[in-house]
C-alpha positions as CSV (number, residue, x, y, z in Angstrom):
1,M,64.4,23.8,74.0
2,L,65.3,23.8,70.5
3,R,62.3,21.7,69.8
4,S,59.9,23.9,71.6
5,R,61.2,27.2,69.6
6,L,61.2,25.5,66.4
7,L,57.4,24.6,67.1
8,R,56.7,28.0,68.3
9,Y,58.0,29.4,65.3
10,A,55.8,26.9,62.8
11,A,53.2,27.9,64.6
12,I,53.7,31.7,64.1
13,V,54.3,30.8,60.3
14,V,51.1,28.5,60.0
15,L,49.1,31.4,61.5
16,G,50.7,34.4,58.9
17,A,49.8,32.5,56.5
18,A,46.4,31.6,57.7
19,I,45.8,35.4,57.8
20,C,46.9,35.8,54.6
21,G,45.2,33.0,52.8
22,L,41.6,34.1,54.7
23,L,42.4,37.7,53.1
24,W,43.0,36.4,49.5
25,L,39.8,33.7,49.9
26,V,37.1,36.5,49.9
27,P,38.2,37.8,46.5
28,A,38.5,34.9,45.0
29,L,35.0,34.2,46.4
30,L,33.8,37.2,44.9
31,V,34.8,36.3,41.6
32,G,33.4,32.7,41.3
33,P,34.4,30.3,38.5
34,A,35.5,32.1,35.4
35,L,34.9,30.5,31.8
36,E,38.0,28.5,32.3
37,S,36.3,27.1,35.1
38,W,33.8,25.3,33.1
39,A,36.1,24.5,30.3
40,S,38.7,22.5,32.5
41,A,35.4,20.7,34.2
42,A,34.0,19.8,30.7
43,R,37.8,18.5,29.9
44,G,38.1,16.7,33.2
45,M,34.5,14.8,32.1
46,Y,34.5,14.3,28.9
47,P,38.7,14.6,27.7
48,Q,37.8,12.8,24.4
49,L,36.2,16.0,23.3
50,F,38.6,18.7,23.9
51,I,42.3,19.2,22.3
52,P,44.7,16.8,24.4
53,E,47.7,20.0,25.0
54,L,45.1,21.6,26.8
55,H,44.3,19.4,29.4
56,T,45.9,20.7,32.7
57,S,46.4,18.8,35.8
58,L,42.9,20.8,37.4
59,D,40.6,19.1,35.3
60,G,40.1,16.0,37.1
61,V,39.4,17.6,40.2
62,S,37.0,20.2,38.2
63,G,35.3,17.5,36.8
64,L,34.8,15.6,40.0
65,L,33.4,18.8,42.3
66,W,31.0,19.4,39.0
67,R,29.7,16.1,39.3
68,L,29.4,16.4,43.2
69,G,28.4,20.2,43.3
70,G,27.9,21.9,39.7
71,A,28.7,25.2,39.5
72,S,29.0,25.1,43.6
73,G,31.5,22.7,43.5
74,L,33.6,25.1,41.0
75,G,33.2,28.0,43.1
76,F,34.3,26.1,46.1
77,L,37.7,25.1,43.6
78,V,38.4,28.7,43.0
79,A,38.2,29.5,46.7
80,V,40.6,27.0,47.8
81,M,43.0,27.9,45.0
82,G,42.5,31.7,46.1
83,F,42.8,30.4,50.3
84,F,46.1,28.4,49.1
85,K,47.8,31.2,47.1
86,G,47.3,33.7,50.1
87,F,48.7,30.9,52.4
88,A,51.9,30.4,50.2
89,I,52.4,33.9,49.7
90,G,52.2,34.7,53.8
91,G,54.1,31.7,54.7
92,I,56.9,32.8,52.7
93,L,56.7,36.0,53.9
94,T,56.3,34.9,57.9
95,A,59.3,32.7,57.5
96,L,61.3,35.5,56.0
97,L,60.5,38.2,58.8
98,L,61.5,35.2,61.2
99,L,64.8,34.4,59.8
100,A,65.2,38.4,59.8
101,W,65.0,38.5,63.4
102,Q,68.1,36.4,63.7
103,L,70.4,38.6,61.8
104,R,73.0,40.1,63.1
105,P,74.1,43.1,63.6
106,R,71.1,44.3,65.0
107,L,70.9,47.4,61.7
108,W,70.7,44.3,59.4
109,Q,67.9,42.6,61.5
110,W,66.2,45.3,61.3
111,L,66.2,46.2,57.6
112,A,65.7,42.8,56.2
113,G,62.5,42.3,59.0
114,G,61.2,45.5,58.0
115,L,61.2,44.6,54.3
116,A,59.7,41.3,54.8
117,A,57.0,42.7,57.4
118,L,56.3,45.6,54.7
119,A,56.1,43.0,52.2
120,Y,53.6,40.9,54.3
121,L,51.3,44.0,54.8
122,G,51.6,44.6,51.4
123,A,50.5,41.1,50.2
124,C,47.5,41.6,52.7
125,A,46.8,45.1,51.7
126,L,46.6,44.0,47.7
127,A,43.8,41.1,48.9
128,I,42.0,44.2,50.6
129,V,42.1,46.4,47.6
130,Q,40.7,43.3,45.6
131,M,37.4,43.2,47.2
132,A,37.0,46.6,47.8
133,T,37.0,47.2,44.1
134,L,35.5,44.2,42.9
135,D,31.7,44.6,42.0
136,R,30.3,41.4,43.2
137,S,27.3,42.0,41.1
138,F,29.3,42.0,38.0
139,V,31.2,39.3,38.3
140,Q,29.0,37.0,39.4
141,S,26.0,38.1,36.8
142,R,24.7,34.9,35.0
143,E,24.2,37.2,31.4
144,L,27.7,38.1,31.9
145,N,29.2,35.0,33.1
146,G,28.5,32.6,30.2
147,P,26.3,32.2,27.4
148,F,23.5,30.9,29.9
149,N,21.3,33.1,28.0
150,L,21.7,31.8,24.9
151,L,21.4,27.7,26.2
152,D,18.0,29.1,27.5
153,E,16.6,29.7,23.6
154,W,17.5,25.8,22.8
155,K,15.1,23.4,23.2
156,G,17.1,20.2,23.0
157,G,17.6,18.0,19.7
158,P,20.6,18.3,17.4
159,L,23.0,21.3,18.0
160,F,26.1,23.1,16.7
161,V,28.0,25.4,19.2
162,S,31.1,27.4,18.6
163,R,34.3,26.2,20.8
164,S,34.1,28.8,23.2
165,G,30.4,27.6,23.8
166,L,31.3,23.9,23.8
167,P,32.4,23.4,27.5
168,F,29.0,25.1,28.6
169,V,27.0,22.5,25.9
170,V,28.9,19.8,27.4
171,L,28.2,19.6,31.3
172,R,24.4,20.3,30.4
173,D,24.4,17.5,27.8
174,P,26.8,15.6,26.2
175,A,24.9,13.7,23.8
176,A,24.4,16.8,22.0
177,A,28.0,17.5,20.9
178,K,28.9,14.0,20.2
179,D,29.6,14.9,17.0
180,L,32.1,18.4,18.1
181,T,35.4,19.0,19.2
182,E,37.0,22.1,20.0
183,A,39.3,21.9,16.9
184,A,36.4,20.4,14.7
185,A,34.0,23.4,16.3
186,F,36.5,26.1,15.4
187,K,37.3,24.2,11.9
188,L,33.6,24.0,10.8
189,A,32.8,27.4,12.0
190,N,35.3,28.9,9.6
191,D,34.8,26.8,6.7
192,T,31.5,26.7,5.7
193,A,31.9,24.1,3.0
194,A,32.9,21.4,5.2
195,W,30.2,23.0,7.5
196,R,27.5,22.3,5.0
197,E,28.8,18.6,4.7
198,Q,28.8,18.0,8.1
199,L,24.9,19.7,8.5
200,R,23.7,16.7,5.9
201,K,25.1,14.1,8.4
202,S,24.2,15.3,11.5
203,D,21.2,17.6,11.0
204,W,21.6,20.0,13.7
205,Q,18.4,22.2,14.0
206,T,20.1,24.7,16.3
207,V,23.4,26.8,16.2
208,I,24.4,28.3,18.8
209,L,27.4,31.1,18.2
210,T,29.2,32.6,21.4
211,G,32.9,33.9,21.7
212,P,34.6,36.6,20.1
213,N,33.1,36.8,16.8
214,I,36.7,36.0,15.2
215,E,35.7,32.3,16.1
216,F,32.7,32.1,13.8
217,R,33.0,35.1,11.3
218,P,32.4,33.0,8.5
219,L,29.8,30.7,9.6
220,L,27.7,33.8,10.8
221,N,28.1,35.3,7.8
222,H,26.6,32.3,5.6
223,L,23.6,31.6,8.3
224,L,22.9,35.5,8.2
225,D,22.3,34.9,4.1
226,S,20.9,31.4,4.3
227,P,17.1,30.9,3.8
228,D,17.4,27.6,5.7
229,W,17.9,29.5,8.8
230,H,16.6,32.4,10.5
231,L,18.2,34.3,13.8
232,A,16.4,33.4,17.1
233,A,18.1,35.3,19.6
234,V,21.0,37.8,20.1
235,T,22.4,38.6,23.2
236,N,25.9,40.1,24.8
237,Q,27.1,36.7,24.7
238,G,26.3,35.4,20.9
239,Y,23.8,33.9,18.5
240,V,20.8,31.5,18.0
241,F,19.9,30.2,15.0
242,L,17.3,28.2,14.1
243,R,16.6,25.9,11.3
244,G,13.7,27.0,8.8
245,A,11.7,29.6,8.8
246,G,10.8,32.0,12.3
247,A,10.4,35.3,13.3
248,T,13.3,37.7,13.9
249,P,14.2,38.8,17.2
250,H,11.9,41.5,18.6
251,E,13.7,45.0,18.5
252,F,16.3,45.5,21.4
253,D,15.7,48.8,23.2
254,P,18.8,49.5,25.2
255,M,17.2,52.8,27.1
256,K,15.1,50.3,28.6
257,F,17.2,48.0,29.3
258,Q,18.8,47.4,32.9
259,L,20.5,44.8,35.0
260,G,21.8,45.4,38.9
261,S,24.0,48.2,38.1
262,D,24.9,50.9,35.6
263,R,28.4,49.1,35.4
264,E,26.6,45.7,34.9
265,T,24.5,47.3,32.0
266,A,27.0,49.3,30.6
267,V,29.0,46.1,29.9
268,Y,26.0,44.0,28.7
269,L,25.2,46.9,26.2
270,A,28.9,47.4,25.1
271,A,29.3,43.5,24.4
272,L,25.7,43.7,22.7
273,A,26.6,46.4,20.6
274,D,29.8,44.3,19.3
275,R,27.2,41.4,18.4
276,Y,25.3,44.0,16.3
277,E,27.8,45.6,14.6
278,A,28.7,41.8,13.2
279,L,25.3,41.7,12.1
280,R,25.7,44.9,10.1
281,D,23.2,46.5,12.2
282,T,24.9,50.0,12.8
283,R,22.3,51.8,14.3
284,S,21.6,49.4,16.7
285,A,25.1,49.1,17.4
286,R,25.3,52.2,18.1
287,D,22.5,53.0,20.3
288,C,23.8,50.2,22.4
289,I,27.4,51.8,22.9
290,T,26.1,55.2,23.2
291,R,24.0,54.3,26.3
292,A,26.9,52.2,27.8
293,L,29.3,55.4,27.3
294,K,26.7,57.5,29.3
295,L,26.3,54.8,31.9
296,A,29.8,53.5,32.5
297,G,32.3,55.9,30.6
298,N,35.6,55.4,32.4
299,D,35.3,51.3,32.4
300,A,37.6,49.9,30.5
301,T,36.0,46.8,29.5
302,V,32.9,49.5,27.8
303,L,35.9,51.7,26.3
304,S,37.9,48.5,24.4
305,Y,34.6,47.7,22.7
306,A,34.0,51.4,22.0
307,A,37.6,51.3,20.2
308,A,36.8,47.4,18.3
309,I,33.4,49.2,16.9
310,E,35.5,52.1,15.9
311,A,38.0,49.7,14.4
312,G,35.4,48.2,12.4
313,H,34.6,51.6,10.7
314,K,38.1,52.3,10.3
315,R,37.9,55.4,12.6
316,W,41.3,54.4,13.8
317,A,41.9,58.1,15.3
318,D,39.1,57.5,17.9
319,S,39.3,53.8,18.2
320,L,43.0,54.8,19.5
321,G,41.4,57.2,22.1
322,F,39.1,54.8,22.9
323,A,41.6,52.3,23.6
324,D,44.2,55.0,25.3
325,R,41.5,56.1,27.7
326,A,40.6,52.3,28.6
327,L,44.1,51.8,29.3
328,S,44.2,54.2,31.5
329,A,41.2,52.4,33.3
330,D,43.0,49.0,33.3
331,P,46.7,49.1,32.2
332,R,46.2,45.2,32.2
333,S,43.7,45.0,29.2
334,S,44.9,43.0,26.6
335,Y,42.0,43.6,24.4
336,A,42.6,47.5,24.8
337,L,46.5,47.1,24.3
338,L,45.5,45.0,21.1
339,L,43.6,47.5,19.7
340,K,45.9,50.3,20.1
341,T,48.4,48.0,18.3
342,L,46.1,47.9,15.6
343,A,45.1,51.2,15.4
344,L,49.2,52.4,15.5
345,L,49.8,50.0,12.7
346,E,47.1,51.1,10.2
347,T,48.1,54.5,11.1
348,G,51.3,53.7,9.7
349,R,53.0,54.0,13.0
350,P,54.8,50.4,13.4
351,D,57.7,51.4,15.2
352,K,55.4,52.7,18.1
353,A,53.5,49.6,17.6
354,E,56.1,46.7,18.0
355,P,56.4,47.5,21.7
356,L,53.0,46.8,22.6
357,A,52.9,44.2,19.7
358,R,55.7,42.2,21.4
359,Q,53.9,42.6,25.0
360,L,50.7,41.0,23.7
361,M,53.0,38.3,22.2
362,E,54.4,37.9,26.0
363,R,51.2,37.8,27.5
364,A,49.6,35.2,24.6
365,P,52.5,33.7,23.1
366,N,50.2,30.7,21.4
367,D,47.3,33.1,20.5
368,T,46.9,32.9,17.0
369,Y,45.7,37.0,16.4
370,T,48.5,37.9,18.4
371,L,51.0,36.3,16.3
372,F,49.9,37.4,12.8
373,L,49.5,41.1,14.2
374,Y,53.0,40.9,15.6
375,A,53.8,39.2,11.9
376,R,52.4,42.4,10.2
377,V,54.2,44.5,12.5
378,C,57.2,43.3,11.7
379,R,56.3,43.1,7.9
380,E,56.0,46.9,8.2
381,L,59.2,47.5,9.8
382,R,60.7,45.1,7.3
383,D,62.0,43.2,10.0
384,S,61.6,40.1,7.4
385,H,63.5,37.5,10.0
386,T,61.4,38.1,12.8
387,E,58.5,38.3,10.3
388,A,59.4,34.4,9.2
389,E,59.9,33.4,12.3
390,T,56.4,34.7,14.1
391,L,54.4,33.3,10.9
392,Q,56.5,29.8,11.1
393,K,55.5,29.9,15.0
394,L,51.8,31.1,13.7
395,I,51.4,28.0,11.6
396,A,53.0,25.3,14.1
397,V,50.5,26.6,16.7
398,S,47.6,26.6,14.3
399,Q,48.3,23.1,13.6
400,R,49.1,22.0,16.8
401,Q,45.6,23.2,17.4
402,G,43.8,21.5,14.8
403,L,43.0,25.0,13.1
404,A,42.4,25.4,9.2
405,I,45.6,27.6,7.8
406,P,44.6,30.1,5.4
407,P,47.0,30.3,2.4
408,N,48.3,33.8,2.6
409,Y,50.0,32.8,5.7
410,Y,52.3,30.9,3.3
411,V,52.5,33.4,0.8
412,Y,53.7,36.0,3.5
413,L,56.3,33.0,4.8
414,G,57.8,33.1,1.4
415,Q,57.7,36.7,0.4
416,A,59.7,36.9,4.2
417,Y,61.9,34.3,2.8
418,V,62.3,36.5,-0.5
419,L,63.5,39.7,1.3
420,I,65.8,37.1,3.4
421,G,67.5,35.6,0.5
422,D,66.3,32.2,1.7
423,A,64.8,31.2,-2.1
424,P,64.2,27.2,-1.0
425,Q,62.3,28.3,2.0
426,A,60.6,30.9,-0.2
427,A,59.6,28.0,-2.8
428,A,58.7,25.5,-0.2
429,A,56.1,28.4,1.2
430,Y,54.4,29.4,-2.2
431,H,54.3,25.7,-2.7
432,K,52.3,24.8,0.4
433,A,50.3,28.1,-0.5
434,L,49.3,26.9,-4.0
435,E,48.3,23.5,-2.5
436,I,45.6,25.2,0.3
437,P,42.1,26.5,-1.6
438,G,40.7,29.6,-1.3
439,L,43.7,31.9,-2.7
440,G,41.8,33.2,-5.3
441,P,42.4,33.6,-9.1
442,E,44.3,36.6,-9.1
443,L,46.7,35.9,-5.8
444,T,47.2,32.5,-7.6
445,E,48.6,34.0,-10.7
446,S,51.2,36.4,-8.7
447,V,52.2,33.6,-6.5
448,R,52.7,31.2,-9.6
449,D,54.8,33.7,-10.9
450,A,56.5,34.7,-7.6
451,L,57.4,31.1,-7.7
452,K,58.9,31.0,-11.0
453,T,61.0,33.4,-10.4
454,V,62.4,32.0,-7.2
455,E,62.9,28.6,-8.6
456,S,65.1,30.2,-11.5
457,K,67.3,31.5,-8.3
458,I,67.7,28.1,-7.4
459,R,68.9,26.4,-10.5
460,R,71.3,29.1,-11.1
């Protein structure tokens, strides 16, 4: 009797879990593999090329599925993960519902059962809402889901690619990236002298820069000014440079460009506007973002790019307005939240920026830009203890990720320790700043003067 009842309850739990799992499967299928899926597959196949601490337990599975089915294999993994997420949620809530019916007195039974049933229906409703709000053509668009359009321009041969594009190149042709790792790609893209030295050894003929512009801005500016390279292509995903002389890309007309939907088109144009801004082509950037806003003026992604463009021109009031609109459209947008934080800081409102910066830190505790922004906010608020702690973490994270550490990090750290009254720590930070090239003659002299003052206090 007891055994048959337990079997019946187990069957009910499995049925409830399966229903919820199937509902969560559908939005996972619609989303398809994201950038993280590609990076995981690349690490799974070529772990020696990547930072060991970023490896996950899914890397090996992702690499195997890539060998078996390519992009479809990665899509299968995303779908399975979506199903099991819903299965686990549904199973737990169904079990709680059955347990609730064993409670006494009846009032507690109805109360607990009602809460469990509402939670189960809410989990199912959330999956249905995700299905209804996902734009399938948008999330699966080839142009919007990876740097494929940039790789199409690559005709083979030695290649330098920025960190974000490395997984895609590795999966296509691992031999092309034999001299690169994620850490090396990032470091070289931010140190043009080291990049030129490595160029002589690797003889790169093509450079593909993709990912956030901040990831490779020094190299981008160097290539734009170099007579040895020419810009061959600009897309929403980034840039292609070819060695030697050559024709510049055809002039792009945003009014004639159209993808599958207005939203797809707007997101593409908004990202492209950001790329043109980095190329110092303000007119093209303005044309692209203007049409993007006309096509999808309430889309959080489009509004975030508009905020970024205004921030680039230091039009902080306009940037703040666009960031607020983006957050109204999608309160989860970390990019819009970051831009709002920056605009508040730049307009002299660090007290309002601080809770937003702290929220960003909670979302991305190891993001170097977020850490630096939070340190800046603390500096404006004269919270030297927190500023020093944040800068120490920023330096530690940069070291773990193999990133070059700018000397100004140590300058700010030294200044924070001075305000705290910790002269030995301040002196150590100033010494580190002077050891790193790139401080500049004026700042070097200023740091040396500050170091003398600090060391004189230590000797007393």
